[in-house]
Structure formats: C-alpha cells, structure tokens
C-alpha positions in Angstrom: 129.2 124.8 98.3 129.0 121.1 97.5 127.1 118.3 99.1 126.0 114.6 98.6 124.0 112.1 99.9 123.7 108.2 99.7 120.6 106.6 101.1 119.9 102.5 100.8 117.9 100.0 102.4 117.6 96.4 102.4 114.2 94.6 103.8 113.1 90.8 103.6 109.5 90.2 103.9 107.5 86.8 104.2 103.7 86.2 104.1 102.0 83.2 104.8 98.3 82.9 104.3 96.9 79.7 105.5 94.5 76.9 103.7 90.9 78.6 102.9 92.0 82.6 103.4 90.0 83.6 101.0 88.0 82.8 98.0 91.3 84.0 95.9 93.5 81.6 97.3 91.7 78.9 98.6 95.0 76.7 99.1 96.9 79.4 101.0 100.2 80.7 99.7 103.8 81.6 100.8 105.3 84.7 99.5 108.6 86.1 100.1 110.2 89.4 99.0 113.4 90.9 98.7 113.5 94.6 98.7 116.6 96.8 97.5 116.3 100.6 97.5 119.1 103.1 96.7 119.0 107.1 96.5 121.6 109.2 95.9 121.5 112.9 95.3 124.1 115.7 94.8 124.1 119.6 94.8 126.2 122.0 94.3 125.7 126.2 94.2 128.4 128.6 93.4 128.4 132.6 94.0 130.5 135.4 92.1 130.1 139.0 93.4 132.0 141.8 91.6 132.1 145.9 92.6 131.6 147.6 89.1 131.8 150.9 90.7 131.1 152.9 94.2 127.2 152.5 93.2 127.4 149.3 91.1 127.6 145.7 92.3 127.2 142.7 90.0 126.2 139.0 91.7 125.8 136.2 90.2 124.4 132.5 91.5 124.3 129.4 89.6 123.4 126.1 90.8 122.0 122.6 90.4 121.3 119.4 91.8 120.7 115.6 90.6 118.5 112.5 92.4 118.8 109.1 91.3 116.5 106.4 92.6 117.1 102.6 92.0 
C-alpha cells in the first residue's frame, strides 16, 4: 500500500489600528501579512506471508511514513 497527500494554503491578512489605539502604538499602525503553508505526507506498508509447513506460518510487515511542513 502506498499513499500520499498534499495540503497547501495561501492567506492574505490586513490589520489597521486607528490613531491612539493604545499606549504601545499611539500613532496607530497598518499591518499586512501573506501566509503560505504546505504539508506533504507519504505512507507505505508492505506485508509478506509464507506457510513454512502445515503448522508454522511466517508473516512480516514493514512500513514507514514521512511528513514535511514548509
């Protein structure tokens, strides 16, 4: 089994603070942000089974995953 996923987002935000909006920014402020986000993920799994004889069976499962955020 193999699967993958891509999730991305873009956002633009603006904030205007009026004159005398508080003691920290007494002259007000304008702030603009552009936010970009991307997430990639991959998973894999493999399984192997073998009958060694009538009473003994062998089974092996391996797998892994990877996640990247930017």
